[in-house]
C-alpha positions in Angstrom: 0.1 -0.2 0.1 0.5 3.5 -0.7 -0.1 5.8 2.0 -1.3 9.0 -0.5 -4.6 9.7 0.2 -4.6 12.1 3.3 -7.3 13.6 5.8 -9.1 16.6 4.9 -8.4 15.9 1.2 -10.8 14.8 -1.8 -8.8 12.6 -4.4 -10.0 12.3 -8.2 -7.5 11.2 -10.3 -4.3 8.7 -10.1 -2.4 8.3 -13.0 -0.1 5.3 -13.7 3.2 4.7 -15.9 4.8 1.7 -15.7 8.9 2.1 -15.5 9.4 -1.4 -15.9 7.4 -4.2 -16.7 5.4 -5.8 -13.7 5.8 -9.5 -14.1 4.1 -13.1 -13.5 0.3 -10.4 -13.8 -2.0 -10.3 -16.7 -3.4 -6.6 -15.7 -3.6 -4.8 -12.3 -5.6 -2.6 -11.0 -5.3 0.9 -8.7 -7.3 2.4 -5.8 -8.0 2.7 -2.6 -11.0 0.2 -2.9 -10.7 -2.2 -5.6 -10.1 -0.2 -9.2 -11.6 2.5 -8.2 -9.0 4.1 -10.5 -8.7 1.8 -13.4 -8.9 -1.9 -13.7 -7.6 -3.7 -16.5 -4.2 -1.6 -16.6 -1.5 -3.0 -18.8 1.7 -4.1 -17.2 3.8 -3.6 -20.0 6.8 -0.9 -20.1 5.4 2.7 -20.4 2.0 1.4 -20.3 -0.1 4.4 -18.6 -3.8 4.9 -17.1 -5.5 8.0 -16.2 -8.1 7.1 -12.9 -10.4 9.5 -13.2 -13.3 9.1 -10.7 -15.9 11.5 -8.9 -14.6 13.8 -6.1 -14.3 11.5 -3.3 -13.4 13.2 0.0 -10.8 11.5 2.9 -11.3 12.0 6.4 -8.3 9.7 7.5 -4.9 8.8 5.7 -5.9 6.1 3.4 -3.4 3.7 1.6 -3.4 3.7 -2.9 -3.1 -0.2 -3.5 -2.4 -2.2 -6.7 -4.1 -4.8 -7.5 -2.4 -7.6 -9.5 -4.7 -9.9 -11.6 -4.3 -13.2 -12.7 -1.0 -13.9 -11.1 1.5 -12.0 -7.9 3.5 -9.3 -8.3 7.0 -10.6 -8.8 9.2 -7.3 -9.5 8.9 -4.4 -11.4 7.7 -0.5 -10.9 4.8 2.0 -11.1 5.1 5.4 -11.3 1.7 6.7 -9.7 0.7 10.5 -9.7 -2.5 11.1 -7.2 -4.5 15.1 -8.2 -6.2 16.0 -5.5 -8.6 18.9 -3.9 -7.6 20.5 -0.3 -9.9 22.8 1.6 -9.1 25.2 4.2 -11.9 27.9 5.8 -10.9 31.7 5.3 -9.8 31.4 9.4 -6.2 31.9 10.8 -5.5 29.7 13.3 
């Protein structure tokens, strides 16, 4: 798991790019819940996915999980880019 979603933020896009082949799987899924930001994501070098979802608020730190489909991960590297909104009131503390 990757602890990327922090409390008081609303995520809406996670991009993935395979930097070195993820071995021993047919495809992968990405999300805080199964496939929320993409399913059937390619595993070959330079495969990309832009996983767009309805903005979802997170009230505690939440992990992003890459899930293998059709096997187990046995190597490889995937870059993740998270796009989120963070809100703040107009007061000073």
